[in-house]
Backbone as ProteinMPNN parsed JSONL, in Angstrom:
{"seq_chain_A": "MYMPEDIQQLIAQGLPGARVEVAGDGHHFEALVVSDQFTGKSTLQRHQMVYRTLGTKMGNEIHALSIKALAPGE", "coords_chain_A": {"N_chain_A": [[16.662, 276.19, -84.256], [19.949, 275.226, -83.978], [21.885, 273.874, -81.365], [25.058, 273.793, -79.614], [25.37, 271.293, -78.396], [23.704, 269.715, -79.924], [25.107, 269.585, -82.393], [27.507, 268.451, -81.571], [26.583, 265.848, -80.775], [25.737, 264.849, -83.329], [28.135, 264.865, -84.737], [29.612, 263.156, -83.167], [28.088, 260.704, -83.41], [28.599, 260.157, -86.049], [31.356, 259.8, -86.187], [32.303, 257.423, -84.592], [33.801, 256.851, -81.446], [35.295, 259.148, -81.286], [36.593, 262.15, -79.696], [34.632, 264.776, -79.044], [34.125, 268.206, -78.819], [32.037, 270.973, -78.826], [31.45, 274.476, -79.143], [29.407, 277.352, -79.123], [27.182, 279.968, -80.348], [24.651, 279.385, -81.315], [24.508, 280.358, -83.89], [27.211, 280.616, -84.883], [29.797, 278.324, -84.757], [32.368, 276.295, -82.993], [34.34, 273.565, -83.403], [36.095, 271.017, -81.844], [37.637, 268.113, -82.781], [38.773, 264.989, -82.065], [40.248, 262.109, -83.364], [40.954, 258.683, -84.12], [40.393, 257.987, -86.65], [41.412, 259.999, -88.224], [44.086, 259.803, -88.579], [46.838, 259.925, -90.682], [45.413, 261.339, -92.553], [44.809, 264.173, -94.64], [44.383, 267.734, -93.797], [42.21, 268.777, -95.244], [40.788, 266.348, -95.918], [40.055, 265.402, -93.379], [38.292, 267.449, -92.469], [36.357, 267.173, -94.351], [35.396, 264.767, -93.588], [34.204, 265.357, -91.227], [32.257, 267.256, -92.034], [30.578, 265.524, -93.539], [29.307, 264.208, -91.439], [27.456, 265.894, -90.597], [25.798, 266.295, -92.86], [23.135, 267.607, -94.853], [22.597, 269.573, -93.106], [24.805, 271.286, -92.823], [25.489, 274.401, -93.857], [22.79, 274.979, -94.137], [20.86, 274.642, -91.71], [22.974, 274.92, -90.043], [25.272, 277.431, -90.077], [27.878, 278.498, -89.797], [30.9, 276.898, -89.092], [33.741, 276.294, -87.402], [36.368, 274.169, -87.595], [38.509, 272.138, -85.863], [40.42, 269.551, -86.346], [41.951, 266.671, -85.207], [44.286, 263.997, -85.049], [44.887, 261.513, -82.508], [47.325, 262.48, -80.117], [48.429, 264.601, -81.452]], "CA_chain_A": [[18.08, 276.601, -84.13], [20.916, 274.181, -83.404], [22.721, 274.188, -80.214], [26.343, 273.105, -79.622], [25.165, 269.951, -77.915], [23.189, 269.062, -81.12], [26.084, 269.367, -83.47], [28.39, 267.567, -80.907], [25.922, 264.614, -81.032], [25.786, 264.508, -84.718], [29.501, 264.481, -85.044], [29.962, 261.891, -82.371], [27.546, 259.571, -84.0], [29.161, 259.919, -87.352], [32.675, 259.334, -86.006], [32.278, 256.766, -83.313], [34.968, 256.738, -80.646], [35.929, 260.431, -81.408], [36.318, 263.018, -78.648], [34.175, 265.982, -79.702], [33.772, 269.28, -78.212], [31.554, 272.068, -79.687], [30.978, 275.64, -78.515], [28.829, 278.279, -80.092], [26.091, 280.847, -79.933], [23.482, 279.194, -81.974], [24.829, 280.803, -85.28], [28.545, 280.363, -85.161], [30.173, 277.222, -83.827], [33.781, 275.926, -83.16], [34.489, 272.11, -83.069], [37.323, 270.263, -81.718], [37.356, 266.671, -82.99], [40.056, 264.196, -82.007], [39.774, 260.798, -83.804], [41.88, 257.761, -84.687], [40.234, 257.951, -88.16], [42.178, 261.141, -88.935], [45.504, 259.419, -88.702], [47.292, 259.738, -92.059], [44.463, 262.114, -93.486], [45.203, 265.601, -94.671], [43.407, 268.64, -93.082], [40.887, 268.848, -96.011], [40.039, 265.099, -95.672], [39.468, 265.411, -91.988], [37.162, 268.466, -92.506], [35.295, 266.536, -95.193], [34.653, 263.637, -92.748], [33.296, 265.994, -90.125], [31.036, 267.764, -92.719], [29.739, 264.377, -93.881], [28.638, 263.729, -90.287], [26.378, 266.812, -90.554], [24.992, 266.136, -93.966], [22.67, 268.821, -95.412], [22.455, 270.62, -92.095], [25.801, 272.263, -92.969], [25.075, 275.4, -94.901], [21.469, 275.222, -94.038], [20.646, 275.0, -90.335], [24.288, 275.287, -89.409], [25.728, 278.351, -91.06], [29.289, 278.686, -89.649], [31.461, 275.974, -88.214], [35.126, 276.303, -87.5], [36.844, 272.838, -87.218], [40.012, 271.771, -85.412], [40.334, 268.025, -86.407], [43.235, 266.064, -84.909], [44.534, 262.639, -84.547], [45.424, 261.511, -81.106], [48.759, 262.851, -80.022], [48.651, 265.976, -82.309]], "C_chain_A": [[18.902, 275.454, -83.505], [21.62, 274.751, -82.29], [24.034, 273.416, -80.374], [26.249, 271.641, -79.288], [24.673, 269.017, -79.118], [24.239, 268.709, -82.123], [27.153, 268.397, -82.755], [27.866, 266.095, -81.082], [26.034, 264.035, -82.388], [27.216, 264.001, -85.216], [29.997, 263.11, -84.434], [29.412, 260.668, -82.871], [28.217, 259.118, -85.337], [30.611, 259.478, -87.341], [32.793, 258.687, -84.683], [33.802, 256.726, -82.683], [35.697, 258.106, -80.611], [35.628, 261.243, -80.148], [35.898, 264.311, -79.361], [33.663, 267.008, -78.642], [33.252, 270.462, -79.031], [31.075, 273.201, -78.837], [30.429, 276.524, -79.649], [27.667, 278.962, -79.51], [24.67, 280.497, -80.686], [23.548, 279.508, -83.474], [26.23, 280.422, -85.686], [29.066, 279.292, -84.226], [31.75, 276.901, -84.125], [33.695, 274.465, -82.569], [35.791, 271.628, -83.024], [37.074, 268.688, -81.806], [38.667, 265.86, -83.016], [39.6, 262.661, -82.273], [40.937, 259.99, -84.359], [41.749, 257.736, -86.258], [40.935, 259.015, -88.861], [43.53, 260.789, -89.059], [45.769, 259.207, -90.158], [46.4, 260.567, -93.148], [45.008, 263.606, -93.503], [44.089, 266.483, -93.861], [42.144, 268.713, -93.879], [40.139, 267.549, -95.865], [39.336, 265.059, -94.436], [38.209, 266.373, -91.961], [36.094, 267.804, -93.293], [34.605, 265.455, -94.4], [33.838, 264.253, -91.729], [32.032, 266.584, -90.841], [30.174, 266.674, -93.108], [28.853, 263.972, -92.708], [27.337, 264.713, -90.05], [25.528, 266.918, -91.794], [24.482, 267.461, -94.508], [22.468, 269.915, -94.397], [23.585, 271.649, -92.263], [25.422, 273.175, -94.15], [23.623, 275.76, -94.913], [21.152, 275.676, -92.661], [21.854, 275.443, -89.593], [25.004, 276.141, -90.403], [27.24, 278.601, -90.996], [29.919, 277.691, -88.638], [33.021, 276.002, -88.466], [35.618, 274.963, -86.927], [38.316, 272.666, -86.995], [39.899, 270.231, -85.422], [41.862, 267.428, -86.302], [43.178, 264.63, -84.71], [45.099, 262.568, -83.22], [46.875, 261.761, -81.074], [49.211, 264.114, -80.744], [48.375, 267.047, -81.399]], "O_chain_A": [[18.454, 274.819, -82.55], [21.929, 275.942, -82.238], [24.113, 272.489, -81.18], [26.984, 270.828, -79.848], [25.08, 267.87, -79.308], [24.235, 267.598, -82.653], [27.648, 267.531, -83.476], [28.626, 265.217, -81.489], [26.385, 262.869, -82.569], [27.417, 263.003, -85.908], [30.604, 262.216, -85.023], [30.076, 259.632, -82.827], [28.359, 257.938, -85.659], [31.09, 258.873, -88.3], [33.309, 259.279, -83.735], [34.809, 256.587, -83.378], [36.702, 258.186, -79.904], [34.556, 261.085, -79.564], [36.651, 264.876, -80.154], [32.896, 266.685, -77.734], [33.992, 270.936, -79.893], [30.349, 272.958, -77.873], [30.828, 276.498, -80.813], [27.195, 278.665, -78.412], [23.711, 281.266, -80.632], [22.744, 278.989, -84.248], [26.406, 279.926, -86.799], [28.806, 279.341, -83.024], [32.306, 277.159, -85.192], [33.129, 274.188, -81.512], [36.572, 271.75, -83.968], [36.382, 268.102, -80.974], [39.525, 266.044, -83.878], [38.772, 262.078, -81.573], [41.822, 260.552, -85.004], [42.694, 257.528, -87.02], [41.051, 258.934, -90.083], [44.211, 261.569, -89.726], [45.072, 258.444, -90.827], [46.602, 260.497, -94.361], [45.552, 264.134, -92.533], [43.079, 265.978, -93.371], [41.065, 268.714, -93.286], [38.92, 267.598, -95.696], [38.152, 264.727, -94.379], [37.172, 265.992, -91.418], [34.936, 267.889, -92.884], [33.397, 265.248, -94.514], [32.803, 263.692, -91.369], [30.912, 266.445, -90.351], [28.964, 266.88, -93.012], [27.76, 263.448, -92.923], [26.352, 264.344, -89.411], [24.537, 267.648, -91.74], [25.277, 268.392, -94.635], [22.2, 271.061, -94.76], [23.382, 272.804, -91.888], [25.092, 272.733, -95.251], [23.218, 276.706, -95.587], [21.145, 276.874, -92.377], [21.788, 276.228, -88.648], [25.333, 275.662, -91.488], [27.846, 278.888, -92.028], [29.519, 277.652, -87.475], [33.499, 275.767, -89.575], [35.266, 274.668, -85.785], [39.183, 272.997, -87.804], [39.286, 269.685, -84.504], [42.76, 267.656, -87.113], [42.174, 264.075, -84.264], [45.767, 263.511, -82.797], [47.604, 261.285, -81.944], [50.34, 264.572, -80.571], [48.464, 268.216, -81.776]]}, "name": "protein", "num_of_chains": 1, "seq": "MYMPEDIQQLIAQGLPGARVEVAGDGHHFEALVVSDQFTGKSTLQRHQMVYRTLGTKMGNEIHALSIKALAPGE"}
C-alpha cells in the first residue's frame, strides 16, 4: 500500500524544484503541486506531467489521486 509520503517523493523526484504536498488514507489521495514547469501549461498538461511522475503506479497501486497543479503565484 502506498502512503502519502511515497507519492510525494515520486512526484518531487519527477518534477525537481516543485513544492509537493500529498494527503490521503492509503486508497484516495490529494496532491498539491506547485512548479515553475507548469507556467504556460493547461490544466490537462499539468496533470499529465504529474501522472508521468507516477508511471504505471497510477491506476494500479494508486487508485485515486486528486491533483491541484499550480504555477508559482497562482
